[in-house]
C-alpha positions as protocol buffer text, in pm:
chain_id: "A"
residue {
  index: 1
  type: MET
  ca { x: -2665 y: -6649 z: -11977 }
}
residue {
  index: 2
  type: ASN
  ca { x: -2312 y: -6543 z: -11911 }
}
residue {
  index: 3
  type: VAL
  ca { x: -2256 y: -6825 z: -11666 }
}
residue {
  index: 4
  type: VAL
  ca { x: -2030 y: -7143 z: -11766 }
}
residue {
  index: 5
  type: PRO
  ca { x: -2276 y: -7391 z: -11845 }
}
residue {
  index: 6
  type: LYS
  ca { x: -2280 y: -7705 z: -11597 }
}
residue {
  index: 7
  type: THR
  ca { x: -2326 y: -7929 z: -11895 }
}
residue {
  index: 8
  type: ALA
  ca { x: -2113 y: -7847 z: -12228 }
}
residue {
  index: 9
  type: ILE
  ca { x: -1943 y: -7983 z: -12495 }
}
residue {
  index: 10
  type: ARG
  ca { x: -1599 y: -7815 z: -12602 }
}
residue {
  index: 11
  type: ALA
  ca { x: -1554 y: -7630 z: -12931 }
}
residue {
  index: 12
  type: MET
  ca { x: -1217 y: -7521 z: -13040 }
}
residue {
  index: 13
  type: PRO
  ca { x: -1216 y: -7126 z: -13127 }
}
residue {
  index: 14
  type: ASP
  ca { x: -1063 y: -7193 z: -13480 }
}
residue {
  index: 15
  type: ALA
  ca { x: -1365 y: -7431 z: -13570 }
}
residue {
  index: 16
  type: LEU
  ca { x: -1578 y: -7203 z: -13442 }
}
residue {
  index: 17
  type: ARG
  ca { x: -1448 y: -6924 z: -13613 }
}
residue {
  index: 18
  type: GLY
  ca { x: -1470 y: -7107 z: -13930 }
}
residue {
  index: 19
  type: PHE
  ca { x: -1809 y: -7240 z: -13878 }
}
residue {
  index: 20
  type: VAL
  ca { x: -1921 y: -6823 z: -13773 }
}
residue {
  index: 21
  type: GLN
  ca { x: -1739 y: -6707 z: -14105 }
}
residue {
  index: 22
  type: ALA
  ca { x: -1923 y: -6971 z: -14311 }
}
residue {
  index: 23
  type: ALA
  ca { x: -2262 y: -6869 z: -14190 }
}
residue {
  index: 24
  type: TYR
  ca { x: -2213 y: -6493 z: -14269 }
}
residue {
  index: 25
  type: LEU
  ca { x: -2087 y: -6556 z: -14600 }
}
residue {
  index: 26
  type: LYS
  ca { x: -2416 y: -6749 z: -14692 }
}
residue {
  index: 27
  type: ALA
  ca { x: -2589 y: -6476 z: -14542 }
}
residue {
  index: 28
  type: GLY
  ca { x: -2437 y: -6212 z: -14791 }
}
residue {
  index: 29
  type: LEU
  ca { x: -2171 y: -6062 z: -14622 }
}
residue {
  index: 30
  type: ASN
  ca { x: -1816 y: -5999 z: -14785 }
}
residue {
  index: 31
  type: ASP
  ca { x: -1515 y: -6195 z: -14684 }
}
residue {
  index: 32
  type: ASP
  ca { x: -1403 y: -5916 z: -14464 }
}
residue {
  index: 33
  type: HIS
  ca { x: -1705 y: -5842 z: -14270 }
}
residue {
  index: 34
  type: ALA
  ca { x: -1778 y: -6221 z: -14231 }
}
residue {
  index: 35
  type: ARG
  ca { x: -1418 y: -6274 z: -14108 }
}
residue {
  index: 36
  type: MET
  ca { x: -1485 y: -5996 z: -13852 }
}
residue {
  index: 37
  type: MET
  ca { x: -1796 y: -6118 z: -13724 }
}
residue {
  index: 38
  type: ALA
  ca { x: -1627 y: -6451 z: -13657 }
}
residue {
  index: 39
  type: ASP
  ca { x: -1337 y: -6306 z: -13484 }
}
residue {
  index: 40
  type: ALA
  ca { x: -1543 y: -6087 z: -13264 }
}
residue {
  index: 41
  type: LEU
  ca { x: -1826 y: -6326 z: -13162 }
}
residue {
  index: 42
  type: VAL
  ca { x: -1571 y: -6601 z: -13108 }
}
residue {
  index: 43
  type: ALA
  ca { x: -1389 y: -6354 z: -12877 }
}
residue {
  index: 44
  type: SER
  ca { x: -1688 y: -6286 z: -12689 }
}
residue {
  index: 45
  type: ASP
  ca { x: -1736 y: -6665 z: -12654 }
}
residue {
  index: 46
  type: LEU
  ca { x: -1368 y: -6710 z: -12518 }
}
residue {
  index: 47
  type: ARG
  ca { x: -1449 y: -6435 z: -12239 }
}
residue {
  index: 48
  type: GLY
  ca { x: -1760 y: -6595 z: -12133 }
}
residue {
  index: 49
  type: VAL
  ca { x: -1986 y: -6314 z: -12259 }
}
residue {
  index: 50
  type: PHE
  ca { x: -2234 y: -6575 z: -12444 }
}
residue {
  index: 51
  type: SER
  ca { x: -2494 y: -6345 z: -12440 }
}
residue {
  index: 52
  type: HIS
  ca { x: -2275 y: -6143 z: -12695 }
}
residue {
  index: 53
  type: GLY
  ca { x: -2117 y: -6434 z: -12863 }
}
residue {
  index: 54
  type: THR
  ca { x: -2168 y: -6663 z: -13167 }
}
residue {
  index: 55
  type: ARG
  ca { x: -2530 y: -6744 z: -13030 }
}
residue {
  index: 56
  type: GLN
  ca { x: -2611 y: -6409 z: -13192 }
}
residue {
  index: 57
  type: THR
  ca { x: -2538 y: -6535 z: -13517 }
}
residue {
  index: 58
  type: ALA
  ca { x: -2909 y: -6652 z: -13536 }
}
residue {
  index: 59
  type: SER
  ca { x: -3058 y: -6321 z: -13479 }
}
residue {
  index: 60
  type: TYR
  ca { x: -2827 y: -6152 z: -13699 }
}
residue {
  index: 61
  type: ILE
  ca { x: -2875 y: -6373 z: -13993 }
}
residue {
  index: 62
  type: SER
  ca { x: -3254 y: -6348 z: -13959 }
}
residue {
  index: 63
  type: LEU
  ca { x: -3245 y: -5968 z: -13973 }
}
residue {
  index: 64
  type: PHE
  ca { x: -3015 y: -6011 z: -14298 }
}
residue {
  index: 65
  type: LYS
  ca { x: -3279 y: -6297 z: -14447 }
}
residue {
  index: 66
  type: LYS
  ca { x: -3587 y: -6055 z: -14360 }
}
residue {
  index: 67
  type: GLY
  ca { x: -3423 y: -5768 z: -14523 }
}
residue {
  index: 68
  type: GLU
  ca { x: -3411 y: -5536 z: -14223 }
}
residue {
  index: 69
  type: LEU
  ca { x: -3023 y: -5487 z: -14224 }
}
residue {
  index: 70
  type: ASN
  ca { x: -2792 y: -5432 z: -14526 }
}
residue {
  index: 71
  type: PRO
  ca { x: -2548 y: -5750 z: -14561 }
}
residue {
  index: 72
  type: ARG
  ca { x: -2352 y: -5571 z: -14817 }
}
residue {
  index: 73
  type: ALA
  ca { x: -2289 y: -5250 z: -14617 }
}
residue {
  index: 74
  type: ASP
  ca { x: -2075 y: -4968 z: -14772 }
}
residue {
  index: 75
  type: VAL
  ca { x: -1915 y: -4850 z: -14452 }
}
residue {
  index: 76
  type: ARG
  ca { x: -1750 y: -4512 z: -14491 }
}
residue {
  index: 77
  type: ILE
  ca { x: -1629 y: -4228 z: -14326 }
}
residue {
  index: 78
  type: VAL
  ca { x: -1843 y: -3921 z: -14351 }
}
residue {
  index: 79
  type: GLN
  ca { x: -1688 y: -3669 z: -14115 }
}
residue {
  index: 80
  type: GLU
  ca { x: -1327 y: -3617 z: -14017 }
}
residue {
  index: 81
  type: SER
  ca { x: -1108 y: -3409 z: -13838 }
}
residue {
  index: 82
  type: PRO
  ca { x: -744 y: -3431 z: -13687 }
}
residue {
  index: 83
  type: THR
  ca { x: -916 y: -3545 z: -13341 }
}
residue {
  index: 84
  type: SER
  ca { x: -1239 y: -3700 z: -13454 }
}
residue {
  index: 85
  type: VAL
  ca { x: -1406 y: -3935 z: -13714 }
}
residue {
  index: 86
  type: LYS
  ca { x: -1777 y: -4010 z: -13804 }
}
residue {
  index: 87
  type: VAL
  ca { x: -1854 y: -4343 z: -13990 }
}
residue {
  index: 88
  type: ASP
  ca { x: -2167 y: -4432 z: -14163 }
}
residue {
  index: 89
  type: GLY
  ca { x: -2279 y: -4797 z: -14136 }
}
residue {
  index: 90
  type: ASP
  ca { x: -2509 y: -4812 z: -14437 }
}
residue {
  index: 91
  type: GLY
  ca { x: -2767 y: -5011 z: -14301 }
}
residue {
  index: 92
  type: GLY
  ca { x: -2559 y: -5334 z: -14173 }
}
residue {
  index: 93
  type: LEU
  ca { x: -2463 y: -5445 z: -13814 }
}
residue {
  index: 94
  type: GLY
  ca { x: -2262 y: -5212 z: -13597 }
}
residue {
  index: 95
  type: TYR
  ca { x: -1930 y: -5419 z: -13569 }
}
residue {
  index: 96
  type: ALA
  ca { x: -1757 y: -5296 z: -13904 }
}
residue {
  index: 97
  type: PRO
  ca { x: -1831 y: -4915 z: -13840 }
}
residue {
  index: 98
  type: SER
  ca { x: -1758 y: -4952 z: -13472 }
}
residue {
  index: 99
  type: PHE
  ca { x: -1445 y: -5113 z: -13509 }
}
residue {
  index: 100
  type: LEU
  ca { x: -1327 y: -4873 z: -13803 }
}
residue {
  index: 101
  type: ALA
  ca { x: -1426 y: -4583 z: -13572 }
}
residue {
  index: 102
  type: ALA
  ca { x: -1224 y: -4701 z: -13297 }
}
residue {
  index: 103
  type: ARG
  ca { x: -918 y: -4771 z: -13471 }
}
residue {
  index: 104
  type: ILE
  ca { x: -913 y: -4436 z: -13629 }
}
residue {
  index: 105
  type: ALA
  ca { x: -985 y: -4274 z: -13299 }
}
residue {
  index: 106
  type: VAL
  ca { x: -690 y: -4462 z: -13164 }
}
residue {
  index: 107
  type: GLU
  ca { x: -458 y: -4341 z: -13453 }
}
residue {
  index: 108
  type: LYS
  ca { x: -567 y: -3978 z: -13407 }
}
residue {
  index: 109
  type: ALA
  ca { x: -511 y: -4040 z: -13028 }
}
residue {
  index: 110
  type: LYS
  ca { x: -154 y: -4140 z: -13088 }
}
residue {
  index: 111
  type: ALA
  ca { x: -102 y: -3833 z: -13273 }
}
residue {
  index: 112
  type: SER
  ca { x: -281 y: -3569 z: -13091 }
}
residue {
  index: 113
  type: GLY
  ca { x: -329 y: -3731 z: -12728 }
}
residue {
  index: 114
  type: ILE
  ca { x: -684 y: -3791 z: -12758 }
}
residue {
  index: 115
  type: ALA
  ca { x: -932 y: -3829 z: -13004 }
}
residue {
  index: 116
  type: VAL
  ca { x: -1318 y: -3930 z: -13065 }
}
residue {
  index: 117
  type: GLY
  ca { x: -1504 y: -4165 z: -13307 }
}
residue {
  index: 118
  type: MET
  ca { x: -1883 y: -4185 z: -13365 }
}
residue {
  index: 119
  type: THR
  ca { x: -2084 y: -4398 z: -13555 }
}
residue {
  index: 120
  type: SER
  ca { x: -2454 y: -4415 z: -13691 }
}
residue {
  index: 121
  type: ASN
  ca { x: -2696 y: -4574 z: -13924 }
}
residue {
  index: 122
  type: HIS
  ca { x: -2637 y: -4931 z: -13824 }
}
residue {
  index: 123
  type: GLY
  ca { x: -2788 y: -5222 z: -13602 }
}
residue {
  index: 124
  type: HIS
  ca { x: -2649 y: -5372 z: -13288 }
}
residue {
  index: 125
  type: PHE
  ca { x: -2260 y: -5340 z: -13230 }
}
residue {
  index: 126
  type: GLY
  ca { x: -2223 y: -5630 z: -13000 }
}
residue {
  index: 127
  type: SER
  ca { x: -1992 y: -5601 z: -12672 }
}
residue {
  index: 128
  type: ALA
  ca { x: -1881 y: -5271 z: -12589 }
}
residue {
  index: 129
  type: GLY
  ca { x: -1570 y: -5424 z: -12449 }
}
residue {
  index: 130
  type: HIS
  ca { x: -1460 y: -5496 z: -12806 }
}
residue {
  index: 131
  type: TYR
  ca { x: -1374 y: -5136 z: -12867 }
}
residue {
  index: 132
  type: THR
  ca { x: -1203 y: -5037 z: -12574 }
}
residue {
  index: 133
  type: ARG
  ca { x: -975 y: -5350 z: -12611 }
}
residue {
  index: 134
  type: VAL
  ca { x: -895 y: -5165 z: -12944 }
}
residue {
  index: 135
  type: ALA
  ca { x: -752 y: -4881 z: -12728 }
}
residue {
  index: 136
  type: VAL
  ca { x: -596 y: -5076 z: -12456 }
}
residue {
  index: 137
  type: ALA
  ca { x: -393 y: -5265 z: -12733 }
}
residue {
  index: 138
  type: ALA
  ca { x: -238 y: -4959 z: -12833 }
}
residue {
  index: 139
  type: ASP
  ca { x: -145 y: -4830 z: -12481 }
}
residue {
  index: 140
  type: CYS
  ca { x: -458 y: -4602 z: -12471 }
}
residue {
  index: 141
  type: PHE
  ca { x: -737 y: -4561 z: -12217 }
}
residue {
  index: 142
  type: GLY
  ca { x: -1091 y: -4635 z: -12415 }
}
residue {
  index: 143
  type: PHE
  ca { x: -1440 y: -4542 z: -12346 }
}
residue {
  index: 144
  type: ALA
  ca { x: -1715 y: -4682 z: -12582 }
}
residue {
  index: 145
  type: VAL
  ca { x: -2100 y: -4643 z: -12523 }
}
residue {
  index: 146
  type: SER
  ca { x: -2385 y: -4711 z: -12749 }
}
residue {
  index: 147
  type: SER
  ca { x: -2758 y: -4611 z: -12771 }
}
residue {
  index: 148
  type: HIS
  ca { x: -3053 y: -4758 z: -12971 }
}
residue {
  index: 149
  type: THR
  ca { x: -3365 y: -4566 z: -13088 }
}
residue {
  index: 150
  type: ARG
  ca { x: -3686 y: -4644 z: -12906 }
}
residue {
  index: 151
  type: PRO
  ca { x: -4018 y: -4462 z: -12814 }
}
residue {
  index: 152
  type: PHE
  ca { x: -4030 y: -4245 z: -12503 }
}
residue {
  index: 153
  type: PRO
  ca { x: -4386 y: -4251 z: -12392 }
}
residue {
  index: 154
  type: TRP
  ca { x: -4432 y: -3959 z: -12153 }
}
residue {
  index: 155
  type: LYS
  ca { x: -4652 y: -4177 z: -11935 }
}
residue {
  index: 156
  type: GLY
  ca { x: -4381 y: -4443 z: -11890 }
}
residue {
  index: 157
  type: SER
  ca { x: -4147 y: -4454 z: -11583 }
}
residue {
  index: 158
  type: ILE
  ca { x: -3863 y: -4240 z: -11553 }
}
residue {
  index: 159
  type: LEU
  ca { x: -3682 y: -4575 z: -11424 }
}
residue {
  index: 160
  type: GLU
  ca { x: -3707 y: -4730 z: -11755 }
}
residue {
  index: 161
  type: ALA
  ca { x: -3579 y: -4407 z: -11949 }
}
residue {
  index: 162
  type: GLY
  ca { x: -3186 y: -4520 z: -11944 }
}
residue {
  index: 163
  type: GLY
  ca { x: -3290 y: -4825 z: -12139 }
}
residue {
  index: 164
  type: ALA
  ca { x: -2993 y: -5116 z: -12145 }
}
residue {
  index: 165
  type: SER
  ca { x: -2748 y: -4913 z: -12326 }
}
residue {
  index: 166
  type: PRO
  ca { x: -2379 y: -5061 z: -12281 }
}
residue {
  index: 167
  type: MET
  ca { x: -2081 y: -4875 z: -12156 }
}
residue {
  index: 168
  type: SER
  ca { x: -1726 y: -5005 z: -12139 }
}
residue {
  index: 169
  type: PHE
  ca { x: -1403 y: -4842 z: -11985 }
}
residue {
  index: 170
  type: GLY
  ca { x: -1055 y: -4970 z: -12094 }
}
residue {
  index: 171
  type: VAL
  ca { x: -735 y: -4911 z: -11911 }
}
residue {
  index: 172
  type: PRO
  ca { x: -408 y: -5071 z: -12009 }
}
residue {
  index: 173
  type: ALA
  ca { x: -182 y: -5258 z: -11748 }
}
residue {
  index: 174
  type: GLY
  ca { x: 148 y: -5449 z: -11757 }
}
residue {
  index: 175
  type: GLY
  ca { x: 174 y: -5798 z: -11638 }
}
residue {
  index: 176
  type: GLN
  ca { x: -156 y: -5808 z: -11499 }
}
residue {
  index: 177
  type: PRO
  ca { x: -484 y: -5821 z: -11689 }
}
residue {
  index: 178
  type: PRO
  ca { x: -605 y: -5479 z: -11807 }
}
residue {
  index: 179
  type: LEU
  ca { x: -877 y: -5313 z: -11646 }
}
residue {
  index: 180
  type: ILE
  ca { x: -1196 y: -5344 z: -11869 }
}
residue {
  index: 181
  type: LEU
  ca { x: -1518 y: -5251 z: -11725 }
}
residue {
  index: 182
  type: ASP
  ca { x: -1818 y: -5357 z: -11982 }
}
residue {
  index: 183
  type: MET
  ca { x: -2166 y: -5338 z: -11887 }
}
residue {
  index: 184
  type: ALA
  ca { x: -2519 y: -5271 z: -11969 }
}
residue {
  index: 185
  type: THR
  ca { x: -2653 y: -4971 z: -11774 }
}
residue {
  index: 186
  type: SER
  ca { x: -2949 y: -5161 z: -11667 }
}
residue {
  index: 187
  type: HIS
  ca { x: -3063 y: -5319 z: -11364 }
}
residue {
  index: 188
  type: SER
  ca { x: -3408 y: -5526 z: -11400 }
}
residue {
  index: 189
  type: ARG
  ca { x: -3234 y: -5779 z: -11584 }
}
residue {
  index: 190
  type: ILE
  ca { x: -2978 y: -5827 z: -11310 }
}
residue {
  index: 191
  type: PHE
  ca { x: -3244 y: -5869 z: -11014 }
}
residue {
  index: 192
  type: GLY
  ca { x: -3497 y: -6057 z: -11216 }
}
residue {
  index: 193
  type: SER
  ca { x: -3807 y: -5848 z: -11074 }
}
residue {
  index: 194
  type: THR
  ca { x: -3986 y: -5559 z: -11177 }
}
residue {
  index: 195
  type: LEU
  ca { x: -3866 y: -5202 z: -11122 }
}
residue {
  index: 196
  type: GLU
  ca { x: -4144 y: -5109 z: -10885 }
}
residue {
  index: 197
  type: GLU
  ca { x: -4041 y: -5435 z: -10656 }
}
residue {
  index: 198
  type: ILE
  ca { x: -3694 y: -5342 z: -10633 }
}
residue {
  index: 199
  type: PHE
  ca { x: -3696 y: -4973 z: -10651 }
}
residue {
  index: 200
  type: PRO
  ca { x: -3780 y: -4917 z: -10266 }
}
residue {
  index: 201
  type: ARG
  ca { x: -3507 y: -5136 z: -10147 }
}
residue {
  index: 202
  type: ILE
  ca { x: -3207 y: -4977 z: -10380 }
}
residue {
  index: 203
  type: PRO
  ca { x: -3311 y: -4634 z: -10508 }
}
residue {
  index: 204
  type: ALA
  ca { x: -2945 y: -4516 z: -10511 }
}
residue {
  index: 205
  type: VAL
  ca { x: -2866 y: -4795 z: -10766 }
}
residue {
  index: 206
  type: PHE
  ca { x: -3177 y: -4709 z: -11000 }
}
residue {
  index: 207
  type: PHE
  ca { x: -3077 y: -4327 z: -11008 }
}
residue {
  index: 208
  type: LYS
  ca { x: -2713 y: -4413 z: -11069 }
}
residue {
  index: 209
  type: THR
  ca { x: -2771 y: -4670 z: -11363 }
}
residue {
  index: 210
  type: LEU
  ca { x: -3048 y: -4406 z: -11482 }
}
residue {
  index: 211
  type: GLY
  ca { x: -2804 y: -4131 z: -11526 }
}
residue {
  index: 212
  type: LEU
  ca { x: -2546 y: -4381 z: -11696 }
}
residue {
  index: 213
  type: GLY
  ca { x: -2813 y: -4480 z: -11951 }
}
residue {
  index: 214
  type: LEU
  ca { x: -2918 y: -4134 z: -12033 }
}
residue {
  index: 215
  type: VAL
  ca { x: -2572 y: -4037 z: -12085 }
}
residue {
  index: 216
  type: CYS
  ca { x: -2518 y: -4338 z: -12327 }
}
residue {
  index: 217
  type: ASN
  ca { x: -2826 y: -4211 z: -12508 }
}
residue {
  index: 218
  type: ALA
  ca { x: -2687 y: -3875 z: -12526 }
}
residue {
  index: 219
  type: LEU
  ca { x: -2320 y: -3980 z: -12643 }
}
residue {
  index: 220
  type: GLY
  ca { x: -2405 y: -4268 z: -12857 }
}
residue {
  index: 221
  type: GLY
  ca { x: -2751 y: -4133 z: -12966 }
}
residue {
  index: 222
  type: ILE
  ca { x: -2786 y: -3757 z: -13045 }
}
residue {
  index: 223
  type: LEU
  ca { x: -2406 y: -3657 z: -13064 }
}
residue {
  index: 224
  type: ALA
  ca { x: -2341 y: -3974 z: -13299 }
}
residue {
  index: 225
  type: GLY
  ca { x: -2610 y: -3851 z: -13520 }
}
residue {
  index: 226
  type: MET
  ca { x: -2898 y: -4097 z: -13424 }
}
residue {
  index: 227
  type: VAL
  ca { x: -3223 y: -3895 z: -13496 }
}
residue {
  index: 228
  type: SER
  ca { x: -3582 y: -3947 z: -13417 }
}
residue {
  index: 229
  type: GLN
  ca { x: -3807 y: -4166 z: -13656 }
}
residue {
  index: 230
  type: GLU
  ca { x: -4020 y: -3862 z: -13730 }
}
residue {
  index: 231
  type: GLU
  ca { x: -3722 y: -3656 z: -13799 }
}
residue {
  index: 232
  type: GLN
  ca { x: -3559 y: -3919 z: -14011 }
}
residue {
  index: 233
  type: GLY
  ca { x: -3866 y: -4033 z: -14181 }
}
residue {
  index: 234
  type: PRO
  ca { x: -3927 y: -4395 z: -14372 }
}
residue {
  index: 235
  type: ARG
  ca { x: -3605 y: -4608 z: -14297 }
}
residue {
  index: 236
  type: LYS
  ca { x: -3427 y: -4787 z: -14610 }
}
residue {
  index: 237
  type: TRP
  ca { x: -3322 y: -5075 z: -14340 }
}
residue {
  index: 238
  type: GLU
  ca { x: -3570 y: -5120 z: -14052 }
}
residue {
  index: 239
  type: GLY
  ca { x: -3323 y: -5275 z: -13834 }
}
residue {
  index: 240
  type: VAL
  ca { x: -3085 y: -4961 z: -13810 }
}
residue {
  index: 241
  type: ASN
  ca { x: -3124 y: -4843 z: -13455 }
}
residue {
  index: 242
  type: GLN
  ca { x: -2804 y: -4772 z: -13321 }
}
residue {
  index: 243
  type: GLY
  ca { x: -2503 y: -4536 z: -13281 }
}
residue {
  index: 244
  type: ALA
  ca { x: -2189 y: -4536 z: -13112 }
}
residue {
  index: 245
  type: PHE
  ca { x: -1955 y: -4306 z: -12940 }
}
residue {
  index: 246
  type: PHE
  ca { x: -1573 y: -4394 z: -12851 }
}
residue {
  index: 247
  type: ILE
  ca { x: -1268 y: -4177 z: -12684 }
}
residue {
  index: 248
  type: ALA
  ca { x: -897 y: -4279 z: -12714 }
}
residue {
  index: 249
  type: VAL
  ca { x: -651 y: -4100 z: -12493 }
}
residue {
  index: 250
  type: ASP
  ca { x: -296 y: -4192 z: -12533 }
}
residue {
  index: 251
  type: VAL
  ca { x: -155 y: -4272 z: -12189 }
}
residue {
  index: 252
  type: GLY
  ca { x: 196 y: -4222 z: -12285 }
}
residue {
  index: 253
  type: GLN
  ca { x: 146 y: -3866 z: -12360 }
}
residue {
  index: 254
  type: LEU
  ca { x: 19 y: -3827 z: -12011 }
}
residue {
  index: 255
  type: MET
  ca { x: 299 y: -4026 z: -11807 }
}
residue {
  index: 256
  type: ASP
  ca { x: 561 y: -4241 z: -11857 }
}
residue {
  index: 257
  type: MET
  ca { x: 416 y: -4568 z: -11974 }
}
residue {
  index: 258
  type: GLY
  ca { x: 632 y: -4800 z: -11794 }
}
residue {
  index: 259
  type: THR
  ca { x: 565 y: -4623 z: -11471 }
}
residue {
  index: 260
  type: PHE
  ca { x: 195 y: -4635 z: -11549 }
}
residue {
  index: 261
  type: ARG
  ca { x: 202 y: -5000 z: -11638 }
}
residue {
  index: 262
  type: ARG
  ca { x: 402 y: -5077 z: -11344 }
}
residue {
  index: 263
  type: GLN
  ca { x: 154 y: -4873 z: -11098 }
}
residue {
  index: 264
  type: MET
  ca { x: -151 y: -5029 z: -11255 }
}
residue {
  index: 265
  type: ASP
  ca { x: -11 y: -5366 z: -11211 }
}
residue {
  index: 266
  type: GLU
  ca { x: 49 y: -5318 z: -10827 }
}
residue {
  index: 267
  type: PHE
  ca { x: -291 y: -5167 z: -10805 }
}
residue {
  index: 268
  type: ILE
  ca { x: -472 y: -5446 z: -11000 }
}
residue {
  index: 269
  type: GLU
  ca { x: -266 y: -5721 z: -10801 }
}
residue {
  index: 270
  type: THR
  ca { x: -372 y: -5564 z: -10480 }
}
residue {
  index: 271
  type: VAL
  ca { x: -723 y: -5573 z: -10572 }
}
residue {
  index: 272
  type: ARG
  ca { x: -708 y: -5928 z: -10666 }
}
residue {
  index: 273
  type: LYS
  ca { x: -583 y: -6024 z: -10340 }
}
residue {
  index: 274
  type: MET
  ca { x: -838 y: -5860 z: -10120 }
}
residue {
  index: 275
  type: ARG
  ca { x: -1123 y: -6062 z: -9944 }
}
residue {
  index: 276
  type: PRO
  ca { x: -1394 y: -6197 z: -10218 }
}
residue {
  index: 277
  type: ALA
  ca { x: -1747 y: -6051 z: -10204 }
}
residue {
  index: 278
  type: PRO
  ca { x: -1997 y: -6244 z: -10009 }
}
residue {
  index: 279
  type: GLY
  ca { x: -2051 y: -6559 z: -10165 }
}
residue {
  index: 280
  type: TYR
  ca { x: -1785 y: -6562 z: -10410 }
}
residue {
  index: 281
  type: ASP
  ca { x: -1450 y: -6757 z: -10423 }
}
residue {
  index: 282
  type: ARG
  ca { x: -1240 y: -6501 z: -10545 }
}
residue {
  index: 283
  type: ALA
  ca { x: -1154 y: -6123 z: -10584 }
}
residue {
  index: 284
  type: ASP
  ca { x: -1061 y: -5958 z: -10904 }
}
residue {
  index: 285
  type: ALA
  ca { x: -1088 y: -5646 z: -11080 }
}
residue {
  index: 286
  type: PRO
  ca { x: -1317 y: -5611 z: -11378 }
}
residue {
  index: 287
  type: GLY
  ca { x: -1185 y: -5777 z: -11698 }
}
residue {
  index: 288
  type: GLY
  ca { x: -960 y: -6022 z: -11492 }
}
residue {
  index: 289
  type: LEU
  ca { x: -1193 y: -6310 z: -11517 }
}
residue {
  index: 290
  type: GLU
  ca { x: -1253 y: -6256 z: -11886 }
}
residue {
  index: 291
  type: TRP
  ca { x: -887 y: -6228 z: -11946 }
}
residue {
  index: 292
  type: GLU
  ca { x: -801 y: -6572 z: -11780 }
}
residue {
  index: 293
  type: ARG
  ca { x: -1090 y: -6744 z: -11958 }
}
residue {
  index: 294
  type: GLU
  ca { x: -954 y: -6633 z: -12312 }
}
residue {
  index: 295
  type: GLN
  ca { x: -605 y: -6793 z: -12191 }
}
residue {
  index: 296
  type: THR
  ca { x: -747 y: -7113 z: -12065 }
}
residue {
  index: 297
  type: TRP
  ca { x: -1038 y: -7157 z: -12319 }
}
residue {
  index: 298
  type: ALA
  ca { x: -810 y: -7094 z: -12625 }
}
residue {
  index: 299
  type: LYS
  ca { x: -623 y: -7421 z: -12553 }
}
residue {
  index: 300
  type: GLU
  ca { x: -902 y: -7617 z: -12388 }
}
residue {
  index: 301
  type: GLY
  ca { x: -1198 y: -7529 z: -12603 }
}
residue {
  index: 302
  type: ILE
  ca { x: -1497 y: -7286 z: -12539 }
}
residue {
  index: 303
  type: PRO
  ca { x: -1800 y: -7478 z: -12316 }
}
residue {
  index: 304
  type: VAL
  ca { x: -2098 y: -7486 z: -12534 }
}
residue {
  index: 305
  type: GLY
  ca { x: -2413 y: -7549 z: -12344 }
}
residue {
  index: 306
  type: PRO
  ca { x: -2716 y: -7730 z: -12482 }
}
residue {
  index: 307
  type: GLU
  ca { x: -2916 y: -7434 z: -12571 }
}
residue {
  index: 308
  type: HIS
  ca { x: -2597 y: -7294 z: -12737 }
}
residue {
  index: 309
  type: GLN
  ca { x: -2542 y: -7587 z: -12918 }
}
residue {
  index: 310
  type: LYS
  ca { x: -2931 y: -7595 z: -13067 }
}
residue {
  index: 311
  type: THR
  ca { x: -2896 y: -7232 z: -13177 }
}
residue {
  index: 312
  type: LEU
  ca { x: -2574 y: -7307 z: -13384 }
}
residue {
  index: 313
  type: GLU
  ca { x: -2741 y: -7617 z: -13510 }
}
residue {
  index: 314
  type: ASP
  ca { x: -3028 y: -7445 z: -13617 }
}
residue {
  index: 315
  type: VAL
  ca { x: -2797 y: -7191 z: -13798 }
}
residue {
  index: 316
  type: ALA
  ca { x: -2626 y: -7471 z: -13973 }
}
residue {
  index: 317
  type: ARG
  ca { x: -2920 y: -7619 z: -14114 }
}
residue {
  index: 318
  type: GLU
  ca { x: -3079 y: -7275 z: -14243 }
}
residue {
  index: 319
  type: VAL
  ca { x: -2776 y: -7189 z: -14419 }
}
residue {
  index: 320
  type: GLY
  ca { x: -2650 y: -7539 z: -14517 }
}
residue {
  index: 321
  type: ILE
  ca { x: -2319 y: -7584 z: -14345 }
}
residue {
  index: 322
  type: ALA
  ca { x: -2168 y: -7841 z: -14099 }
}
residue {
  index: 323
  type: VAL
  ca { x: -2154 y: -7768 z: -13710 }
}
residue {
  index: 324
  type: PRO
  ca { x: -1796 y: -7712 z: -13547 }
}
residue {
  index: 325
  type: TRP
  ca { x: -1832 y: -8034 z: -13344 }
}
């Protein structure tokens, strides 16, 4: 899905933002939350992360229309200390509480050196890289994970226990693109085959991703305040299934920021000059390709493939707005 479509039209970012914002206003979100959703989803498209971009609008609006998520969520701080904050999502999507928690964590880290943000009681929070970029923009190191509730049948395979929870690290640089690792801690979707077929060939990959996934569940789930369905009881909003956990570290309180930027630039530049992996035409560090696409597609327009077009055209008909092309 996150491959540039061979056949596509180009949609300019501002037009796409206006379309997405209008769609969420029609779905009942307030002005601030609709604008935030437009900015976040178009940012994902600009980076080529189409799986978490504007095409998600169809499923999100469906959750609002079916009454599974709260379109008028009252996002609020429920717990706070000098180095931590916890935000309640009030049954809405996870974007608003997660951006709030990440931004407050960064503010606290600039004062104290390091801080933690947590969220719960919400739905999908999108791409984890949104929140590490909040840290990077403030010259902080960022870490973000999310977890979602799901059953753990004791007869199920241990290989499925980690789920597909996302994890992101963000490290600032200078003139080079920042180092942004944004990934799901899953494997079957990558290889397109069953776990049992692939596991004997690369068991180490499965055990490592299993461990990462379980850490996401522990931090973005249990520590963030998610509880089991049995413990929680009946849900007010059935689409509530996620929590998130963020760390921000002020790099400037650990070493001279100018020196750090220079050394990161030298490091990333060296990596980008190395021989590409087999079958690829370029070498890059995580986040480099997304950074380049943002710069280029902001001017040329975002490539929108046929399936993506249809998804947004269906949204336009459903809510009664014009498509952005």
